[in-house]
N, C-alpha and C positions, 0 to 999 in steps of 0.2 A: 418568343415574346418580344413584342414591339418595345423598343427604348424611349422612355419619355424625353421628348425634345425639350432642348434649353430654353427658358423665357427668351423672349426677343433681346432684353437688353443683354443677356450673357453673351447672345451670339455676335451682337454689335459690338461689343467691346475688343472683340479680336479682329474687327475688320470685316467688309465686306468686299466682292470681286470688283463693285462698282459703288460710287456714292448714291446714297438715297436723298441727300441735300447738298446739292453743289450750287454754291452761290458764284454768279459771275459778273463781275463789276465791267462791264463795256467800256467805261471812258471815266475819268476823274472831273470832265467837265459838269460844271453845276452851276446854274442860276443863283443859288443860294449858297449861305457859309453858316450852315447849322452849326450851333456851339459844339453839338456832341458829336458831329460826322464822323464815324469810326475810321474814315479813308482820308479824312483831311482835305476832301474834295473841293475843287473851285476851278483849278486850269487843266486844261488837257494836257497829257502826256503826247510829246509827239511820235514817241516810241510804240503807241498803242497799235494793237493786233490790226491788220488790215482786214476789208470786207473778206478777200481771197482766205485770210489765215484762219478768220472767224468761221468761215463756211466749212475748212477742212476740220477745225476743231469740232463743229456741229458733226461732220460726218464720224468722228470718232466716238462722240456721244452715241451715235447711232449703234455704232458696231458694239460698244459696251452694254448697249440695252440700259443707258441711263435715261429713265422714265421722263425727268422733267429738269429744270434749270430755273434756278432763282436769279434773274436778272436784275441788276442794280448799279450802282455807279457811286460817286455822282449822279448825275441825271441822264441815263440811258437813251432816253428820246430824244436827246439834242444830237445823236449821232445822226447824220443824213442817211444812213444805211439801216437805221434801227429796224424800220418794219420790213425792209426786204430781208433782214437776219431772222425777224420773228419768224416770217412766212416759210423761209428756208427751214428753220427748226422743226415748225410743225408739219412740214410736207415730208419731213424724213423722220417722223415718230418720235420727236424730242417736244414735250409740252414745255410751255414759256410761263412762267409766273414773274411778272415784272414790277417791279418797285419803282413810283413815280411822286415827285412832289405836285404835279397836276399840271404844270406850265405848259406842256404840248399836247394835253388831251383837247384837241378840237373837237367839234360835231364829227369831223369826218375819222379822226382817232377814235373816238367813242364807237362808231359805228363799225369800225374793224375790230375792235375788242369783243363788242355784241355778236359779230358773225362769223366768230372763230371760237369754238367749243375747247379748243386745245391751248387759250390765251386767257390768263387770269391776272387781274391787274390788282396792285395794292396801293391804295393812296396813303401817303405818309401825313399824320395829323399829331400833334403832340401837345395839344389843348383843346379842350372842348369848347374854349371861347379865345376871341383872336388875342386876347390881351397875355394869356397863358402861352400860347403857341406861337405868337410872334416872337416874344422875348427868346426863344429858343431858336426858332427858324429863321426869322426875318421880318420886316415890315411886309404886309400883303401877303404873306405866304398862307394865312387862315381862308381868305377870301380865294385864292388862288385853288387851293383844296376841296373848298366847297362847290366851288365853279365846275371843277373836274367831275366830283360826285354828281352835280345837276345833270351834266352832259350824258355822263354813263349811263343814268338812271333812264333820262330820257329816250336814249338810244337801246334800251331794252338790254344791257348789259347784266349777266346772272353771276353771282358767286363773287361779288366784290370783295375786298378786304379794305379793312380800316386799321392801319398798322401805328401803333402808339409805342413810342419809347417811355417808358416810366420815369417819372421825376418826383422829387418832392413837393413839386408844386402842381402837379397834374393828378397825383395819384386820389384825392379827395374829387375827383371827376368822372370817376369809373362809372357810375350810372348814367352820367350825361354821354360820356362816349358810347357805351351800350345804345342810350336813345338814337343817338345820330346813325349808328350802324344800322337797327331796326328802321330807322325812317328810309333808309335807302336799300334795304332789303341786303344787306353787305353783312361781313361776318367780322367781329371785333378781332383783332391781332395784338396782343400784348408782348412789348418784350423788354428785357432789362438794360438798363443802363450799364456799360462797361466803360471802365476807363482806355479805352483805344483811340488811337486818332486824335483829334481835337479833344473827345471826350475826357482825355487825361488831364487836361488842364481845367475843367468845371465839375470832375466827379465829386470832389469833396462838397461842392456847393449844391450839387443836382441829386446826389445817390439817396434812396432812401434812407428814412432814420429807422430806428429798430422798432417803434410802435407802427410806422407806415407800412414796414415789411409785413407786421402781423394783419394790418388792416388789408393789404392786398391778398395775404393768403386766405383770410376769411371770405373776401368777396370772392376769390376763386374756388373756394371749396363750393360756393353756393352757385356760382354762373361758369364753371370750369368746362364742363362739356358743351357749350355754346361760344367758348373762348379759345382762340388757339394760342398756345405760347410756346411752341416748339421746345426746346431745350433749356428756355430762358430761366426758369425758377425752381431746377431740381432742388436747388440749395434750401429753398423753403420747407422742405419734406423733414427738415430737422426740428419741425414743430410737433410732427407727428404723423401725419398722414401725407401720401405721396400724392401730388396733383396729375392731371392727364397730361400727357406729352413723353418724352424722351427724357427720363430720369436718368440721365448720363450724359456726360462728356464725351461728345460725339467726333471730337476734333482729330482728324486723321483715319478715323475708323469708318464713320458712315457719313462725315462732313467734311467738306473741303471749301477753299477759294480760290479761283483763277482771276486774277486783277487784270488791269486795261493792257498792260504789256507782257500778258502770259505767264508770270510767275505764279506758282501754286502754294498756297499756303494752307497750314492744316487747319485753319479756322479764320472766318470772317473778322473776327474780332482779334486776332493773334498777328496782324501786320507788322511783324518784325522779323529780322534775319535767323533768328533761333527758331524759327517756326515756317522757314521757307523751304519747301522740297523740291523744287526744280522749276523749270518753265516748259511750257508747251512746245516752244521751238527747240527744245533739244533731242537729240536722237532719240527715237522711241515715243515721242510725244506725251501726251496728256497720261495715256494707258501706262506707259512705263513709270512715270512718275507715281501715279495712285498706287499701281501695285507693287513696285519694287525699290522705291525711295528708302534711303536709310531713316529718315525721319519718319515715316508711316509705320515702317516696320517696327521701329521702336515704341511707338506710340501704341501698337496694337500688342504689346508684349504686356502680361500682366504687370498691374502697377502695385507699388508696396503701399501707397496712402499714408505712408508716415504717421506722424504722431495723431492723425484722424482716426486712425483704425481703431483707437483705444475708446471713441467715442459710441454710445448706445446709436447714434443716427447715423452713422456713416454708411451702412449697408442701403440707407436712402437717399442721403444727399452726396456720398462717395467723394466728399472733399471739397464740392463746388467746381467754380470756374477757372479753368486754367487760365485765361486770359486776365480775368479778373486780380488773380493772385499776382501773373507775372508784372503788370503794369503797375500794381501798388508795392512792388518790391519785395513780395513775400515768397517763399519758395514754394514749389509746384507742389510738394508733399506737405505742404501744411494747410490750414484751415482758409478758407473763403475769406475775404475781407468782409462780407457781410453774414458771416455765418450765424444764424439766429441763435446758438448757445452762447454767443459772445466771445468766443474763442479769436476770431477775426480782429473784432476791435482791441481785444489786448495785445494779439500780434502787431497790429498795425500801430501801437502805441510804443512798442519796442522796436519798431524797425527804421532805419534810416531812410527815409521816403527821399532824399535827396541823390540817392543812387539807383533809384527805381528806373529800369530801363524805358527809354523813350520812342514811341512809335517810328516805324520806318516810313520817311517819304512825306513831306508837307505840300499838298498841292493848292493850299489855299491862295485866295485871290491876292496877287502882288505878295505872297509870301509873309503876310499879316495875321498876328492873331485875332481873334474874332472877339469881340465884345460881348459878355453874357447881358444880355438886354433883359433882366428882370423887372418888373413895375418897380417904377421909382429911380430905375437907374438908366444912363444913357444909351439908347440903341442905335444900332450900326444898320443902316438902310442897306439892303441886299443889292447887289449889281444886278441891272437887268440883262447884261450880256453875260451868258454862262461860258464863254470864251474869253473873257476879259484878259487882256494882256496878248493875246494872240492875234493873226492877221485876220483884218476884218474879211466877212465874207465866207469864211471858211464853214460856218453854219448858219443858216438863216434861223433866226430866233423869234420871228414875229409869230404870236399867237393871240392876238386880241381880235375879236370878232367885231 
């Protein structure tokens, strides 16, 4: 008699031999200073992995049969060796999905994307209008993203993604985002705002209100088969019906982050020493970190769920997002701060937010906080040079045709 296989979620919670969702931030350098940037990017870290080290890491991914990597930053395309690394990865059977604000998507770059079926591009856009988008991402960023989409479409690129971080100011534009994606033959990808990186400073002002969470949930129920969400919104399953995607916190189980200097974190949204598992430069490399690190081993053990286990929605939402709880000062075995049953709201009211952990590392331009440029508030113009404060000529940033 053949044993019934466990559901995928049950298999995933105990970890896999290789990650299926590996985010690799190539650089902290960025021409923008988005107020919600999860890695507080802006300035390049001079310790970032060299081209040779990056290729060695790709060799490891190939040996481990990592199917693809999500490359981000910062703005990954400002690295002079970006396309060299992309070509090396795809030549070694590692597909590349890269996120970009579009600043380096020239006509030539668009043709490169279109000409390689193992390369997938994701354009970031956080407002269906310039007013909403530029308030968060910086003046002129909407036009840059739309120009990139124009060039990619003209080059014949397929399977593009339009990536949106949901905020209380753009949740009312869901239909407009879908229309933009349809216009370019792209797929819409929605991501939850986490209080990570610079996002910790604006989370209270930008995260969805309870009624907006319900609005998003209802919209996803009607459009979810056409929209990517990853593991962003599994906490919304507390409303009743689970949404498409990974309904589980995959941190250290199927998900991890490699940052520009080779540090390996359990999750792209949990950049903090508490979630640092090791470094790819250490003996044994990435493989040993993934398969043997103490942190990942602990995360793969059965979790208690704490007080949430008494909730009827626990089997669906599983307590919500680890990073969202951690950076708002809530216990990891407590409710998600955006728990749709209201438990997170009461937990936040009783928490001492002044003691909430701070994200590790601030790479913002000149180390300054970024002003939230919402309509009616003063905006901070983005820096044109993605490597402001570093040696001139390190990276050619010219992009205008």
